C-alpha positions as CSV (number, residue, x, y, z in Angstrom):
1,N,-4.0,10.3,-16.0
2,T,-2.0,7.1,-16.3
3,E,-3.7,3.8,-15.9
4,V,-2.2,1.8,-12.9
5,D,-0.5,-1.4,-14.0
6,L,-1.9,-4.0,-11.6
7,D,1.0,-6.4,-12.2
8,I,3.6,-3.7,-11.2
9,L,1.3,-2.7,-8.3
10,N,1.0,-6.3,-7.0
11,D,4.8,-6.9,-7.4
12,T,5.5,-3.8,-5.5
13,I,3.1,-4.8,-2.7
14,E,4.9,-8.1,-2.5
15,Y,8.2,-6.2,-2.2
16,I,6.8,-4.1,0.7
17,R,5.0,-7.0,2.5
18,P,7.9,-8.6,4.3
19,A,8.7,-5.4,6.1
20,V,5.1,-5.0,7.3
21,Q,5.0,-8.7,8.3
22,A,8.2,-8.3,10.3
23,D,6.2,-6.1,12.7
24,G,3.3,-8.6,12.9
25,G,1.1,-7.0,10.3
26,D,0.2,-7.5,6.7
27,I,-1.3,-5.5,3.8
28,K,-3.7,-6.5,1.1
29,L,-4.8,-4.7,-2.0
30,S,-8.5,-3.8,-1.8
31,S,-9.1,-1.8,-4.9
32,V,-7.7,0.8,-7.3
33,E,-9.7,3.6,-8.7
34,N,-8.5,6.7,-10.6
35,G,-5.0,6.3,-9.3
36,V,-6.1,5.9,-5.6
37,V,-4.9,2.6,-4.2
38,N,-7.0,1.2,-1.3
39,I,-4.9,-1.0,1.0
40,E,-6.4,-3.1,3.8
41,M,-4.1,-3.1,6.9
42,L,-4.2,-6.5,8.6
43,G,-2.9,-8.2,11.8
44,A,-1.0,-6.0,14.2
45,C,-1.5,-3.0,11.8
46,Q,-5.3,-3.0,12.5
47,G,-5.9,-0.3,15.1
48,C,-2.2,0.5,15.5
49,P,-1.7,4.3,15.8
50,M,1.4,4.0,13.7
51,S,-0.3,2.3,10.8
52,I,-1.3,5.6,9.2
53,A,2.3,6.9,9.4
54,T,3.5,3.6,7.9
55,L,0.9,3.8,5.2
56,K,1.6,7.4,4.2
57,S,5.4,7.8,4.8
58,G,6.3,4.3,3.8
59,I,3.8,2.4,1.6
60,E,2.4,5.4,-0.3
61,R,5.9,6.8,-1.0
62,I,7.1,3.5,-2.3
63,L,4.0,2.8,-4.5
64,M,4.0,6.4,-5.9
65,D,7.7,6.0,-6.7
66,K,7.6,2.6,-8.3
67,V,4.1,2.4,-9.8
68,P,3.2,4.9,-12.5
69,G,-0.3,6.3,-12.1
70,V,-0.6,6.0,-8.3
71,V,-1.6,9.3,-6.9
72,E,-2.6,8.4,-3.3
73,V,-2.8,5.4,-1.0
74,I,-5.5,5.1,1.6
75,A,-6.5,2.4,4.2
76,T,-9.9,0.8,3.8
């Protein structure tokens, strides 16, 4: 179990954010516990049927690749 480095996590979220904002949405880090990152989907992402696909195939993949210790990303 690797502790998630919040600085790397926040930097990576800032790296992802412009792509989400380009579609009228936004993301915000809610919490991190035991490698599970809770992301709040904002703006156009709220209630969008594609937001879960974006979260899992995009955001989760990038965070797990770039941030040691991240095991899952879920929307809160």
